[in-house]
C-alpha positions, 0 to 999 in steps of 0.5 A, spaced: 846 147 116 848 146 123 849 153 127 854 153 133 852 158 139 858 161 142 863 167 143 871 167 141 873 167 148 869 160 150 874 154 149 868 150 150 865 153 144 872 152 140 872 144 142 866 143 138 868 148 132 875 144 132 871 137 131 866 140 126 872 142 122 875 136 123 869 132 120 868 137 114 861 138 117 859 145 114 856 150 120 855 157 121 856 161 127 851 164 131 856 169 135 855 173 141 860 178 143 864 177 150 860 184 152 854 181 151 856 174 155 858 178 160 852 183 160 848 177 162 845 175 155 845 167 157 842 169 163 836 172 160 830 168 161 828 169 154 835 166 152 834 160 157 827 159 154 829 159 147 836 157 147 839 153 153 835 153 160 842 152 163 844 159 161 851 156 157 854 156 151 856 152 146 849 150 143 849 146 137 843 147 133 841 142 129 834 144 126 829 149 129 827 144 134 833 141 136 839 144 140 844 140 144 848 143 149 854 141 154 861 140 150 862 133 152 855 131 149 856 135 143 863 132 141 860 125 143 854 125 139 858 128 133 863 122 133 858 117 134 854 120 128 860 120 123 864 114 126 870 118 127 875 121 133 871 117 138 875 111 139 876 105 135 873 100 139 868 099 145 874 099 150 877 106 147 870 109 147 869 108 154 876 111 155 875 117 151 868 118 156 873 117 162 877 123 160 871 127 158 869 126 165 875 128 168 876 134 163 869 137 164 870 136 172 877 138 173 882 139 168 878 144 164 873 146 170 878 149 174 883 152 168 877 156 165 875 158 171 882 161 173 883 164 166 876 168 166 878 171 173 885 173 171 883 175 164 876 178 164 873 179 171 871 186 173 876 185 179 882 182 181 882 175 183 881 174 191 888 171 193 885 165 197 881 163 191 887 164 186 891 159 191 886 154 191 884 154 184 892 154 182 893 148 186 887 144 183 889 146 176 896 144 178 894 137 180 889 136 174 895 138 169 900 133 173 895 127 172 895 129 164 902 130 164 904 123 167 899 120 162 902 123 156 909 121 158 911 116 152 904 117 148 902 121 142 895 122 144 890 121 150 887 115 148 890 109 144 894 111 138 890 116 134 887 123 135 880 123 138 875 127 142 878 126 148 884 130 145 880 136 143 876 136 150 882 136 154 886 141 149 880 146 148 883 152 153 890 151 152 890 154 145 889 161 148 894 166 149 898 164 155 898 171 158 890 170 159 892 164 164 899 166 166 900 158 165 906 157 160 906 150 159 913 149 157 916 151 164 912 146 168 908 141 163 913 139 157 909 133 155 902 137 155 906 143 151 908 138 146 902 134 146 898 141 145 903 143 139 902 136 136 895 137 135 896 144 131 897 139 126 890 135 127 885 136 122 880 142 123 885 145 128 885 153 127 887 158 132 881 160 137 880 167 135 881 165 128 876 160 128 870 163 132 867 170 130 869 176 135 875 179 137 881 178 143 880 182 149 887 184 153 887 180 160 885 185 165 889 182 171 
């Protein structure tokens, strides 16, 4: 059985769990508490040697010898293996990959960093850093907001891993980020809510083992 390493606060881990559930593939969580993560579990040399040299989750363990890392790679591999949710033709597959890169580089990257600083960091965010990140988030969100005008999904006319990747962090409670999508990004909010009807969706704190932690700042 596939094993998924991660923790409940990790939207990137949730992305993989979302797809596994959508595919109906049996999997087993290998849970790490947020306290363990914050305490440096993934930075431990033994963890990096045995699990992931990059010191990150998620990690999808296929067998004792094979571990796949980086959510975009894992999503792409699973979609290809099962022939589902990866785009219906070559053009769509390239478009899915384009949005995965945009998500990893800008959309999730800035938003996840900001959410971590606001909710889980040991000290309040530096105002200058907060201003920088929020500007980057707003720009990335605006790109997807415009793209979704008149569209149901990110690529083509069907649910794909591009939707899973871009939406992964948007299902966490708004107080963790301070972003209420309905107030400024209505297309994003409507798309996120549509995805709750997609196969395999569940609330991240129900899907992944672990407990919710109240925002710090």
